[in-house]
ZADO-1210 file (C-alpha; in nm, 4 decimals, padded with zeros to 6 digits):
<atoms>
<atom x="07.0964" y="07.1668" z="12.0241" code="MET" pos="1"/>
<atom x="07.0958" y="07.3753" z="11.7093" code="GLU" pos="2"/>
<atom x="07.2652" y="07.6479" z="11.9309" code="VAL" pos="3"/>
<atom x="07.5470" y="07.4430" z="12.0106" code="ASP" pos="4"/>
<atom x="07.6013" y="07.3780" z="11.7162" code="GLY" pos="5"/>
<atom x="07.6636" y="07.6796" z="11.5846" code="ALA" pos="6"/>
<atom x="07.8502" y="07.7858" z="11.8174" code="SER" pos="7"/>
<atom x="08.1188" y="07.4971" z="11.7730" code="THR" pos="8"/>
<atom x="08.0960" y="07.5128" z="11.4103" code="SER" pos="9"/>
<atom x="08.1727" y="07.9343" z="11.4990" code="ASN" pos="10"/>
<atom x="08.4378" y="07.8227" z="11.7021" code="GLY" pos="11"/>
<atom x="08.5921" y="07.6390" z="11.4374" code="GLY" pos="12"/>
<atom x="08.5941" y="07.8645" z="11.1919" code="ALA" pos="13"/>
<atom x="08.7512" y="08.1216" z="11.4261" code="SER" pos="14"/>
<atom x="09.0575" y="07.8498" z="11.5176" code="THR" pos="15"/>
<atom x="09.0614" y="07.7920" z="11.1483" code="SER" pos="16"/>
<atom x="09.0767" y="08.1685" z="11.0804" code="ASN" pos="17"/>
<atom x="09.3611" y="08.1955" z="11.3885" code="GLY" pos="18"/>
<atom x="09.5489" y="07.9701" z="11.2321" code="ARG" pos="19"/>
<atom x="09.5188" y="08.1271" z="10.8749" code="ALA" pos="20"/>
<atom x="09.5970" y="08.4769" z="11.0183" code="ASN" pos="21"/>
<atom x="09.9097" y="08.3239" z="11.2141" code="GLY" pos="22"/>
<atom x="10.0411" y="08.1115" z="10.9534" code="GLY" pos="23"/>
<atom x="10.0098" y="08.4481" z="10.7415" code="ARG" pos="24"/>
<atom x="10.1806" y="08.6252" z="10.9809" code="SER" pos="25"/>
<atom x="10.4993" y="08.4110" z="10.9822" code="ARG" pos="26"/>
<atom x="10.4936" y="08.4057" z="10.6238" code="ARG" pos="27"/>
<atom x="10.4936" y="08.8063" z="10.5931" code="THR" pos="28"/>
<atom x="10.8086" y="08.8245" z="10.8970" code="ALA" pos="29"/>
<atom x="11.0138" y="08.4989" z="10.6719" code="PHE" pos="30"/>
<atom x="10.9710" y="08.7418" z="10.3777" code="ASP" pos="31"/>
<atom x="11.0534" y="09.0475" z="10.5289" code="LEU" pos="32"/>
<atom x="11.3510" y="08.8655" z="10.6381" code="PHE" pos="33"/>
<atom x="11.4122" y="08.6670" z="10.3102" code="LYS" pos="34"/>
<atom x="11.3127" y="09.0219" z="10.1309" code="GLN" pos="35"/>
<atom x="11.6347" y="09.2109" z="10.3136" code="GLN" pos="36"/>
<atom x="11.2842" y="09.4603" z="10.4335" code="GLN" pos="37"/>
<atom x="11.2913" y="09.4632" z="10.8064" code="LEU" pos="38"/>
<atom x="11.4006" y="09.7718" z="10.9327" code="PRO" pos="39"/>
<atom x="11.7627" y="09.8779" z="10.9935" code="ALA" pos="40"/>
<atom x="11.9999" y="10.1123" z="11.0731" code="CYS" pos="41"/>
<atom x="12.1767" y="10.2613" z="10.7624" code="LYS" pos="42"/>
<atom x="12.4019" y="10.6211" z="10.8145" code="PRO" pos="43"/>
<atom x="12.4441" y="10.8474" z="10.5794" code="VAL" pos="44"/>
<atom x="12.8075" y="10.9285" z="10.5537" code="LEU" pos="45"/>
<atom x="12.8091" y="11.2978" z="10.4961" code="THR" pos="46"/>
<atom x="13.1580" y="11.4545" z="10.4512" code="PRO" pos="47"/>
<atom x="13.1059" y="11.6346" z="10.8406" code="VAL" pos="48"/>
<atom x="13.0684" y="11.2610" z="10.9823" code="TRP" pos="49"/>
<atom x="13.3359" y="11.1588" z="10.7712" code="VAL" pos="50"/>
<atom x="13.5858" y="11.4218" z="10.9126" code="ILE" pos="51"/>
<atom x="13.4320" y="11.3965" z="11.2387" code="THR" pos="52"/>
<atom x="13.5540" y="11.0631" z="11.3005" code="ALA" pos="53"/>
<atom x="13.8915" y="11.0775" z="11.1111" code="PHE" pos="54"/>
<atom x="13.9636" y="11.3698" z="11.3572" code="MET" pos="55"/>
<atom x="13.8409" y="11.1673" z="11.6572" code="LEU" pos="56"/>
<atom x="14.0623" y="10.8536" z="11.5781" code="ILE" pos="57"/>
<atom x="14.3470" y="11.0806" z="11.5342" code="GLY" pos="58"/>
<atom x="14.3238" y="11.2639" z="11.8521" code="SER" pos="59"/>
<atom x="14.2675" y="10.9189" z="12.0550" code="ILE" pos="60"/>
<atom x="14.5311" y="10.7868" z="11.9139" code="PHE" pos="61"/>
<atom x="14.8309" y="11.0038" z="11.9204" code="ILE" pos="62"/>
<atom x="14.8021" y="11.0071" z="12.2258" code="PRO" pos="63"/>
<atom x="14.8086" y="10.7105" z="12.3208" code="LEU" pos="64"/>
<atom x="15.0849" y="10.6181" z="12.0706" code="GLY" pos="65"/>
<atom x="15.2887" y="10.8889" z="12.2737" code="LEU" pos="66"/>
<atom x="15.2027" y="10.7507" z="12.6332" code="VAL" pos="67"/>
<atom x="15.3350" y="10.4061" z="12.4975" code="THR" pos="68"/>
<atom x="15.5728" y="10.5544" z="12.3375" code="LEU" pos="69"/>
<atom x="15.7637" y="10.7175" z="12.5820" code="HIS" pos="70"/>
<atom x="15.6626" y="10.3742" z="12.8364" code="ALA" pos="71"/>
<atom x="15.8886" y="10.1835" z="12.6627" code="SER" pos="72"/>
<atom x="16.1388" y="10.4505" z="12.6460" code="ARG" pos="73"/>
<atom x="16.1741" y="10.4739" z="12.9890" code="SER" pos="74"/>
<atom x="16.2778" y="10.1284" z="12.9617" code="VAL" pos="75"/>
<atom x="16.6620" y="10.0547" z="13.0454" code="VAL" pos="76"/>
<atom x="16.8356" y="09.8310" z="12.7940" code="GLU" pos="77"/>
<atom x="17.1615" y="09.7220" z="12.7756" code="ILE" pos="78"/>
<atom x="17.3388" y="09.4696" z="12.4842" code="VAL" pos="79"/>
<atom x="17.5873" y="09.3136" z="12.4305" code="TYR" pos="80"/>
<atom x="17.6791" y="09.0619" z="12.1179" code="ARG" pos="81"/>
<atom x="17.9611" y="08.8251" z="12.2544" code="TYR" pos="82"/>
<atom x="18.0014" y="08.5520" z="11.9917" code="ASP" pos="83"/>
<atom x="18.2410" y="08.7974" z="11.7818" code="ALA" pos="84"/>
<atom x="18.4551" y="08.9128" z="12.0660" code="GLU" pos="85"/>
<atom x="18.4742" y="08.6055" z="12.2627" code="CYS" pos="86"/>
<atom x="18.6633" y="08.4022" z="12.0002" code="VAL" pos="87"/>
<atom x="19.0459" y="08.4093" z="12.0612" code="PRO" pos="88"/>
<atom x="19.2270" y="08.6029" z="11.7737" code="LYS" pos="89"/>
<atom x="19.4015" y="08.3065" z="11.6695" code="ALA" pos="90"/>
<atom x="19.0763" y="08.1325" z="11.5421" code="PHE" pos="91"/>
<atom x="18.8536" y="08.3611" z="11.4469" code="ARG" pos="92"/>
<atom x="18.9732" y="08.3078" z="11.0577" code="GLY" pos="93"/>
<atom x="18.7877" y="07.9249" z="11.2106" code="ASN" pos="94"/>
<atom x="18.5329" y="07.9737" z="11.4168" code="LYS" pos="95"/>
<atom x="18.3324" y="07.5983" z="11.3999" code="VAL" pos="96"/>
<atom x="18.7348" y="07.4553" z="11.4836" code="SER" pos="97"/>
<atom x="18.7285" y="07.6945" z="11.7553" code="TYR" pos="98"/>
<atom x="18.3907" y="07.6257" z="11.9434" code="ILE" pos="99"/>
<atom x="18.3634" y="07.2353" z="11.8367" code="LYS" pos="100"/>
<atom x="18.7043" y="07.1700" z="12.0292" code="ASN" pos="101"/>
<atom x="18.6588" y="07.0388" z="12.3844" code="GLY" pos="102"/>
<atom x="19.0343" y="07.1518" z="12.5034" code="SER" pos="103"/>
<atom x="19.0087" y="07.4853" z="12.4307" code="ILE" pos="104"/>
<atom x="18.9051" y="07.7532" z="12.7391" code="PRO" pos="105"/>
<atom x="18.5741" y="07.9155" z="12.6468" code="LYS" pos="106"/>
<atom x="18.5894" y="08.1663" z="12.9401" code="ASN" pos="107"/>
<atom x="18.5626" y="08.5374" z="12.8092" code="CYS" pos="108"/>
<atom x="18.5755" y="08.8635" z="13.0355" code="TYR" pos="109"/>
<atom x="18.3688" y="09.1755" z="12.9324" code="ARG" pos="110"/>
<atom x="18.2344" y="09.4646" z="13.1106" code="SER" pos="111"/>
<atom x="17.9311" y="09.6529" z="13.0375" code="LEU" pos="112"/>
<atom x="17.9053" y="10.0434" z="13.1668" code="LYS" pos="113"/>
<atom x="17.5428" y="10.1125" z="13.3404" code="VAL" pos="114"/>
<atom x="17.4139" y="10.4326" z="13.1774" code="HIS" pos="115"/>
<atom x="17.1127" y="10.5224" z="13.3957" code="LYS" pos="116"/>
<atom x="17.0092" y="10.3797" z="13.6554" code="HIS" pos="117"/>
<atom x="16.8339" y="10.0631" z="13.6222" code="MET" pos="118"/>
<atom x="16.5238" y="09.9377" z="13.9434" code="LYS" pos="119"/>
<atom x="16.5577" y="09.6374" z="14.0449" code="ALA" pos="120"/>
<atom x="16.4511" y="09.3698" z="13.9348" code="PRO" pos="121"/>
<atom x="16.6692" y="09.3804" z="13.6316" code="ILE" pos="122"/>
<atom x="16.6081" y="09.0702" z="13.4170" code="TYR" pos="123"/>
<atom x="16.8651" y="08.8757" z="13.1840" code="ILE" pos="124"/>
<atom x="16.7927" y="08.7812" z="12.8531" code="TYR" pos="125"/>
<atom x="16.9864" y="08.5967" z="12.5877" code="TYR" pos="126"/>
<atom x="16.9331" y="08.6216" z="12.2588" code="GLN" pos="127"/>
<atom x="16.9323" y="08.4213" z="11.9787" code="LEU" pos="128"/>
<atom x="16.9399" y="08.5747" z="11.5966" code="ASP" pos="129"/>
<atom x="16.9192" y="08.4014" z="11.2834" code="ASN" pos="130"/>
<atom x="16.8082" y="08.0835" z="11.4757" code="TYR" pos="131"/>
<atom x="16.5192" y="07.8975" z="11.3377" code="TYR" pos="132"/>
<atom x="16.3027" y="07.7295" z="11.5840" code="GLN" pos="133"/>
<atom x="16.0517" y="07.7038" z="11.3928" code="ASN" pos="134"/>
<atom x="16.1618" y="07.4538" z="11.2212" code="HIS" pos="135"/>
<atom x="15.8711" y="07.2009" z="11.0953" code="ARG" pos="136"/>
<atom x="16.1013" y="06.9135" z="11.1667" code="ARG" pos="137"/>
<atom x="16.2347" y="07.0804" z="11.4583" code="TYR" pos="138"/>
<atom x="15.9283" y="07.1944" z="11.6666" code="ILE" pos="139"/>
<atom x="15.8254" y="06.7910" z="11.5801" code="LYS" pos="140"/>
<atom x="16.1086" y="06.6611" z="11.7287" code="SER" pos="141"/>
<atom x="15.9750" y="06.6342" z="12.1095" code="ARG" pos="142"/>
<atom x="15.7283" y="06.4141" z="12.2841" code="SER" pos="143"/>
<atom x="15.4870" y="06.5906" z="12.5409" code="ASP" pos="144"/>
<atom x="15.3713" y="06.2567" z="12.7142" code="GLN" pos="145"/>
<atom x="15.7231" y="06.1829" z="12.8277" code="GLN" pos="146"/>
<atom x="15.8020" y="06.5417" z="12.9431" code="LEU" pos="147"/>
<atom x="15.5139" y="06.4964" z="13.1253" code="LEU" pos="148"/>
<atom x="15.5232" y="06.1018" z="13.2920" code="HIS" pos="149"/>
<atom x="15.7999" y="05.9729" z="13.1980" code="GLY" pos="150"/>
<atom x="15.9923" y="05.6752" z="12.9998" code="HIS" pos="151"/>
<atom x="15.6627" y="05.4222" z="13.0500" code="ALA" pos="152"/>
<atom x="15.4359" y="05.5919" z="12.9307" code="HIS" pos="153"/>
<atom x="15.5408" y="05.7532" z="12.5512" code="TYR" pos="154"/>
<atom x="15.5835" y="05.7150" z="12.2384" code="ASP" pos="155"/>
<atom x="15.9249" y="05.9089" z="12.1187" code="THR" pos="156"/>
<atom x="15.8846" y="05.7519" z="11.7449" code="SER" pos="157"/>
<atom x="15.8638" y="06.1815" z="11.6386" code="SER" pos="158"/>
<atom x="16.2161" y="06.2388" z="11.8913" code="CYS" pos="159"/>
<atom x="16.4061" y="06.0870" z="11.6084" code="GLN" pos="160"/>
<atom x="16.6805" y="06.0955" z="11.5641" code="PRO" pos="161"/>
<atom x="16.7365" y="06.1877" z="11.9211" code="GLU" pos="162"/>
<atom x="16.5030" y="05.9120" z="12.0800" code="GLU" pos="163"/>
<atom x="16.7872" y="05.6328" z="12.1983" code="TYR" pos="164"/>
<atom x="17.1443" y="05.6323" z="12.2931" code="ASN" pos="165"/>
<atom x="17.3231" y="05.3162" z="12.3318" code="ASN" pos="166"/>
<atom x="16.9653" y="05.1150" z="12.3159" code="GLY" pos="167"/>
<atom x="16.8616" y="05.3184" z="12.5969" code="LEU" pos="168"/>
<atom x="16.5476" y="05.5625" z="12.6195" code="PRO" pos="169"/>
<atom x="16.6208" y="05.9610" z="12.6245" code="ILE" pos="170"/>
<atom x="16.4821" y="06.1612" z="12.8290" code="VAL" pos="171"/>
<atom x="16.4462" y="06.4123" z="12.7292" code="PRO" pos="172"/>
<atom x="16.3792" y="06.2919" z="12.3740" code="CYS" pos="173"/>
<atom x="16.4337" y="06.4937" z="12.0281" code="GLY" pos="174"/>
<atom x="16.6242" y="06.7632" z="11.8905" code="LEU" pos="175"/>
<atom x="16.4706" y="07.0501" z="12.0826" code="ILE" pos="176"/>
<atom x="16.6131" y="06.8986" z="12.4183" code="ALA" pos="177"/>
<atom x="16.9199" y="06.8060" z="12.2871" code="TRP" pos="178"/>
<atom x="16.9919" y="07.1796" z="12.1419" code="SER" pos="179"/>
<atom x="16.9800" y="07.2859" z="12.5106" code="LEU" pos="180"/>
<atom x="17.1207" y="07.6561" z="12.5705" code="PHE" pos="181"/>
<atom x="17.4067" y="07.6406" z="12.7720" code="ASN" pos="182"/>
<atom x="17.6753" y="07.9278" z="12.7916" code="ASP" pos="183"/>
<atom x="17.6981" y="08.1251" z="13.1827" code="THR" pos="184"/>
<atom x="17.7036" y="08.4382" z="13.2944" code="PHE" pos="185"/>
<atom x="17.8399" y="08.5447" z="13.6456" code="THR" pos="186"/>
<atom x="17.7910" y="08.8732" z="13.7120" code="PHE" pos="187"/>
<atom x="18.0381" y="09.1453" z="13.9409" code="ILE" pos="188"/>
<atom x="18.0134" y="09.4750" z="14.0630" code="ARG" pos="189"/>
<atom x="18.3225" y="09.6412" z="14.2425" code="GLY" pos="190"/>
<atom x="18.4131" y="09.3214" z="14.4711" code="ARG" pos="191"/>
<atom x="18.0671" y="09.1421" z="14.4887" code="ALA" pos="192"/>
<atom x="17.9306" y="08.8743" z="14.2664" code="GLU" pos="193"/>
<atom x="17.5744" y="08.9707" z="14.2243" code="LEU" pos="194"/>
<atom x="17.3135" y="08.6874" z="14.2748" code="LYS" pos="195"/>
<atom x="17.1060" y="08.6120" z="13.9822" code="VAL" pos="196"/>
<atom x="16.7652" y="08.4806" z="14.0611" code="ASN" pos="197"/>
<atom x="16.6706" y="08.1645" z="13.8328" code="ARG" pos="198"/>
<atom x="16.4106" y="08.0350" z="14.0070" code="LYS" pos="199"/>
<atom x="16.0583" y="08.0894" z="13.8831" code="ASN" pos="200"/>
<atom x="16.1674" y="08.2580" z="13.4881" code="ILE" pos="201"/>
<atom x="15.9304" y="07.9971" z="13.3069" code="ALA" pos="202"/>
<atom x="15.5398" y="08.0080" z="13.2994" code="TRP" pos="203"/>
<atom x="15.3748" y="07.8761" z="13.5367" code="GLU" pos="204"/>
<atom x="15.1621" y="07.6917" z="13.2874" code="SER" pos="205"/>
<atom x="15.4165" y="07.4844" z="13.1915" code="ASP" pos="206"/>
<atom x="15.5749" y="07.3827" z="13.5107" code="ARG" pos="207"/>
<atom x="15.2980" y="07.2463" z="13.6578" code="ASP" pos="208"/>
<atom x="15.0823" y="07.1372" z="13.3308" code="HIS" pos="209"/>
<atom x="15.3547" y="07.0079" z="13.0979" code="LYS" pos="210"/>
<atom x="15.6765" y="06.8786" z="13.2390" code="PHE" pos="211"/>
<atom x="15.6341" y="06.6017" z="13.5362" code="GLY" pos="212"/>
<atom x="15.7453" y="06.6452" z="13.9347" code="LYS" pos="213"/>
<atom x="15.8555" y="06.2731" z="13.8805" code="LYS" pos="214"/>
<atom x="16.0238" y="06.2836" z="13.5596" code="VAL" pos="215"/>
<atom x="16.4683" y="06.2424" z="13.5949" code="TYR" pos="216"/>
<atom x="16.7024" y="06.3182" z="13.3341" code="PRO" pos="217"/>
<atom x="16.7645" y="05.9783" z="13.1639" code="ILE" pos="218"/>
<atom x="17.0914" y="05.8933" z="12.9802" code="ASN" pos="219"/>
<atom x="17.0995" y="06.2327" z="12.8466" code="PHE" pos="220"/>
<atom x="17.3712" y="06.3803" z="12.6025" code="GLN" pos="221"/>
<atom x="17.5560" y="06.0349" z="12.7077" code="ASN" pos="222"/>
<atom x="17.6370" y="05.9911" z="12.3783" code="GLY" pos="223"/>
<atom x="17.9283" y="06.1015" z="12.0907" code="THR" pos="224"/>
<atom x="17.7207" y="06.3537" z="11.9803" code="LEU" pos="225"/>
<atom x="17.7035" y="06.6316" z="12.2147" code="ILE" pos="226"/>
<atom x="17.3616" y="06.9471" z="12.0970" code="GLY" pos="227"/>
<atom x="17.4355" y="07.1125" z="12.4363" code="GLY" pos="228"/>
<atom x="17.3792" y="07.1760" z="12.8133" code="ALA" pos="229"/>
<atom x="17.3425" y="06.8949" z="13.0138" code="LYS" pos="230"/>
<atom x="17.1025" y="06.7942" z="13.3190" code="LEU" pos="231"/>
<atom x="17.1185" y="06.7233" z="13.6267" code="ASP" pos="232"/>
<atom x="16.9894" y="06.4079" z="13.6602" code="PRO" pos="233"/>
<atom x="16.8193" y="06.3672" z="14.0168" code="ASP" pos="234"/>
<atom x="16.6115" y="06.7056" z="13.9406" code="ILE" pos="235"/>
<atom x="16.2774" y="06.6394" z="13.7716" code="PRO" pos="236"/>
<atom x="16.2353" y="06.8116" z="13.4990" code="LEU" pos="237"/>
<atom x="15.9621" y="07.0379" z="13.6951" code="HIS" pos="238"/>
<atom x="16.2521" y="07.1904" z="13.8626" code="ASP" pos="239"/>
<atom x="16.4560" y="07.1983" z="13.5304" code="GLN" pos="240"/>
<atom x="16.3228" y="07.5812" z="13.4608" code="GLU" pos="241"/>
<atom x="16.6031" y="07.6824" z="13.1682" code="ASP" pos="242"/>
<atom x="16.4812" y="07.3668" z="13.0039" code="LEU" pos="243"/>
<atom x="16.1109" y="07.4296" z="13.0374" code="ILE" pos="244"/>
<atom x="16.2135" y="07.7826" z="12.8637" code="VAL" pos="245"/>
<atom x="16.4405" y="07.6657" z="12.5943" code="TRP" pos="246"/>
<atom x="16.1646" y="07.3670" z="12.5321" code="MET" pos="247"/>
<atom x="15.8630" y="07.6786" z="12.4590" code="ARG" pos="248"/>
<atom x="16.0025" y="07.7434" z="12.0897" code="THR" pos="249"/>
<atom x="16.0374" y="08.0926" z="11.9208" code="SER" pos="250"/>
<atom x="15.7890" y="08.1777" z="11.6579" code="ALA" pos="251"/>
<atom x="16.0757" y="08.3974" z="11.4771" code="LEU" pos="252"/>
<atom x="16.4336" y="08.3811" z="11.3278" code="PRO" pos="253"/>
<atom x="16.4892" y="08.6449" z="11.6458" code="SER" pos="254"/>
<atom x="16.3907" y="08.5630" z="12.0003" code="PHE" pos="255"/>
<atom x="16.4802" y="08.6110" z="12.3644" code="ARG" pos="256"/>
<atom x="16.4500" y="08.3752" z="12.6527" code="LYS" pos="257"/>
<atom x="16.4875" y="08.4593" z="13.0437" code="LEU" pos="258"/>
<atom x="16.7865" y="08.3248" z="13.1951" code="TYR" pos="259"/>
<atom x="16.7373" y="08.5070" z="13.5521" code="GLY" pos="260"/>
<atom x="16.7276" y="08.8096" z="13.7050" code="ARG" pos="261"/>
<atom x="16.9296" y="09.0379" z="13.9210" code="ILE" pos="262"/>
<atom x="16.7415" y="09.1055" z="14.2522" code="GLU" pos="263"/>
<atom x="16.9502" y="09.4916" z="14.3576" code="GLU" pos="264"/>
<atom x="16.9512" y="09.7751" z="14.1550" code="ASP" pos="265"/>
<atom x="17.2673" y="09.9761" z="13.9422" code="LEU" pos="266"/>
<atom x="17.3170" y="10.3002" z="13.9828" code="GLU" pos="267"/>
<atom x="17.3986" y="10.4741" z="13.7058" code="ALA" pos="268"/>
<atom x="17.8253" y="10.4613" z="13.5753" code="ASP" pos="269"/>
<atom x="17.8393" y="10.1091" z="13.7775" code="ASP" pos="270"/>
<atom x="18.0644" y="09.9121" z="13.5579" code="VAL" pos="271"/>
<atom x="17.9140" y="09.5381" z="13.5784" code="VAL" pos="272"/>
<atom x="18.2265" y="09.2911" z="13.4773" code="PHE" pos="273"/>
<atom x="18.1019" y="08.9515" z="13.3288" code="VAL" pos="274"/>
<atom x="18.2326" y="08.6167" z="13.2747" code="THR" pos="275"/>
<atom x="18.0416" y="08.4615" z="13.0363" code="LEU" pos="276"/>
<atom x="18.1332" y="08.0707" z="12.9290" code="MET" pos="277"/>
<atom x="18.1065" y="08.0668" z="12.4831" code="ASN" pos="278"/>
<atom x="17.9874" y="07.6593" z="12.5040" code="ASN" pos="279"/>
<atom x="17.6957" y="07.7426" z="12.2513" code="TYR" pos="280"/>
<atom x="17.7654" y="07.7256" z="11.8771" code="ASN" pos="281"/>
<atom x="17.5836" y="07.9450" z="11.6312" code="THR" pos="282"/>
<atom x="17.8721" y="08.0037" z="11.4092" code="TYR" pos="283"/>
<atom x="17.8091" y="07.6681" z="11.1712" code="SER" pos="284"/>
<atom x="17.4669" y="07.8714" z="11.0739" code="PHE" pos="285"/>
<atom x="17.6017" y="08.2377" z="11.1256" code="GLY" pos="286"/>
<atom x="17.3919" y="08.3126" z="11.3985" code="GLY" pos="287"/>
<atom x="17.4436" y="08.5611" z="11.6485" code="LYS" pos="288"/>
<atom x="17.4756" y="08.5605" z="12.0333" code="LYS" pos="289"/>
<atom x="17.3496" y="08.8913" z="12.1967" code="LYS" pos="290"/>
<atom x="17.3180" y="08.9110" z="12.6283" code="LEU" pos="291"/>
<atom x="17.0361" y="09.1670" z="12.7219" code="VAL" pos="292"/>
<atom x="17.0369" y="09.3375" z="13.0787" code="LEU" pos="293"/>
<atom x="16.7047" y="09.5322" z="13.0631" code="SER" pos="294"/>
<atom x="16.4396" y="09.6031" z="13.3195" code="THR" pos="295"/>
<atom x="16.0475" y="09.6503" z="13.3182" code="THR" pos="296"/>
<atom x="15.8061" y="09.9108" z="13.2565" code="GLY" pos="297"/>
<atom x="15.4018" y="09.9194" z="13.2807" code="TRP" pos="298"/>
<atom x="15.3861" y="09.7560" z="12.8990" code="LEU" pos="299"/>
<atom x="15.6529" y="09.5187" z="12.9869" code="GLY" pos="300"/>
<atom x="15.9773" y="09.5237" z="12.7646" code="GLY" pos="301"/>
<atom x="16.1411" y="09.7895" z="12.5188" code="LYS" pos="302"/>
<atom x="15.9536" y="09.7700" z="12.2113" code="ASN" pos="303"/>
<atom x="15.9225" y="10.0803" z="12.0029" code="ASP" pos="304"/>
<atom x="15.6458" y="09.9075" z="11.7438" code="PHE" pos="305"/>
<atom x="15.2643" y="09.9257" z="11.9670" code="LEU" pos="306"/>
<atom x="15.3723" y="10.3075" z="11.9765" code="GLY" pos="307"/>
<atom x="15.5081" y="10.3551" z="11.6522" code="ALA" pos="308"/>
<atom x="15.2068" y="10.2346" z="11.5338" code="ALA" pos="309"/>
<atom x="14.9139" y="10.4018" z="11.7044" code="CYS" pos="310"/>
<atom x="15.1323" y="10.7593" z="11.6553" code="ILE" pos="311"/>
<atom x="15.1238" y="10.6106" z="11.2631" code="PHE" pos="312"/>
<atom x="14.7605" y="10.5826" z="11.2592" code="VAL" pos="313"/>
<atom x="14.6617" y="10.8919" z="11.3837" code="GLY" pos="314"/>
<atom x="14.8363" y="11.1371" z="11.1811" code="SER" pos="315"/>
<atom x="14.7206" y="10.9200" z="10.8839" code="SER" pos="316"/>
<atom x="14.3805" y="10.9720" z="11.0106" code="SER" pos="317"/>
<atom x="14.4430" y="11.3627" z="11.0696" code="ILE" pos="318"/>
<atom x="14.6329" y="11.3475" z="10.7083" code="ILE" pos="319"/>
<atom x="14.2922" y="11.2068" z="10.5541" code="LEU" pos="320"/>
<atom x="14.0380" y="11.4161" z="10.7552" code="SER" pos="321"/>
<atom x="14.2489" y="11.7632" z="10.6189" code="ILE" pos="322"/>
<atom x="14.2702" y="11.6058" z="10.2161" code="VAL" pos="323"/>
<atom x="13.8546" y="11.5302" z="10.2666" code="PHE" pos="324"/>
<atom x="13.7750" y="11.8645" z="10.4444" code="MET" pos="325"/>
<atom x="13.9848" y="12.0592" z="10.1927" code="LEU" pos="326"/>
<atom x="13.7895" y="11.8140" z="09.8769" code="LEU" pos="327"/>
<atom x="13.4437" y="11.9043" z="10.0889" code="HIS" pos="328"/>
<atom x="13.4898" y="12.3358" z="10.0501" code="VAL" pos="329"/>
<atom x="13.6232" y="12.3084" z="09.7075" code="LYS" pos="330"/>
<atom x="13.4289" y="12.0189" z="09.5525" code="TYR" pos="331"/>
<atom x="13.0755" y="12.1363" z="09.7633" code="ARG" pos="332"/>
<atom x="12.7396" y="11.9744" z="09.6761" code="ARG" pos="333"/>
<atom x="12.3484" y="11.9481" z="09.7183" code="ASN" pos="334"/>
<atom x="12.3688" y="11.5741" z="09.8869" code="TYR" pos="335"/>
<atom x="12.0545" y="11.4764" z="09.7600" code="ARG" pos="336"/>
<atom x="12.1297" y="11.6277" z="09.3906" code="GLY" pos="337"/>
<atom x="12.0246" y="11.3488" z="09.1469" code="THR" pos="338"/>
<atom x="12.2394" y="11.5530" z="08.8819" code="SER" pos="339"/>
<atom x="12.5565" y="11.3543" z="08.9587" code="TYR" pos="340"/>
<atom x="12.4062" y="11.0201" z="08.9093" code="LEU" pos="341"/>
<atom x="12.5837" y="10.8665" z="08.5801" code="SER" pos="342"/>
<atom x="12.2793" y="10.7839" z="08.4183" code="TRP" pos="343"/>
<atom x="12.1791" y="11.1206" z="08.4099" code="ASN" pos="344"/>
<atom x="12.5009" y="11.2311" z="08.2958" code="TRP" pos="345"/>
</atoms>
């Protein structure tokens, strides 16, 4: 019995010792973490490492920028501003009265020359400048529930003042839909009209998840104040893709929106005659309207910013590496010398 008691007491002592050791090890680990004494990588940034790193960054970014810039420059783009030239000479002193007068024809005929082969599909954009779609009151003036479910399932208080017309609800309501772009474009090459495909110009996610398949325009643009284009009341909002494109508001005051696609190649020196309907009022706020024909590359449309930024970063890195190299050669010093410490001066 004594032997058994001794063994039991020894076991208890060993158990308590184990707990004490485990607690001590946990406290030690916690203290090491708290005191920032855990093993860590602390690289020494010697001049050789810094110069090599900047050289490597420059050797990567400069070729990348050149490739990106070449891809952007390979995109063929025609940009034509028509808002000023499509105003009759008699009204150029008062463009606002011209655009608001419904009795004056708004048709305008212009020709565009193709300077380089344009491979289909050729994307047609309209560009608006000095147009602030990012204005807070403008962005809020819509009802997403109405666009998706219809006028029986919505709160349109945010749509004011385009909420009701003659006591009847407006579908779609709000200033964004009310100001829908309504200029139109027709293209003729030779004697044949170039067909413009206006299908699948909106984001698929917008069509399927933001605009209802059973929601139809109701009482839209029927008041005395007309803002922009009208909508076919027999076509659901899901299929009104020009509206869907317009309702995705832009963050910048200069933006482009897709109008359609020409699915035929245009050869160099081709002349395309354009019939424009200059209906949209940008003259009241000094806006600009442009017609854009553009191809695409493997990076998308024409945009030199990414390539120029890469070249700038790479060139800056190369210049810095050369400057550091010259400083290192001229003012070479011992890495571990304590005589350079401020308290040893």
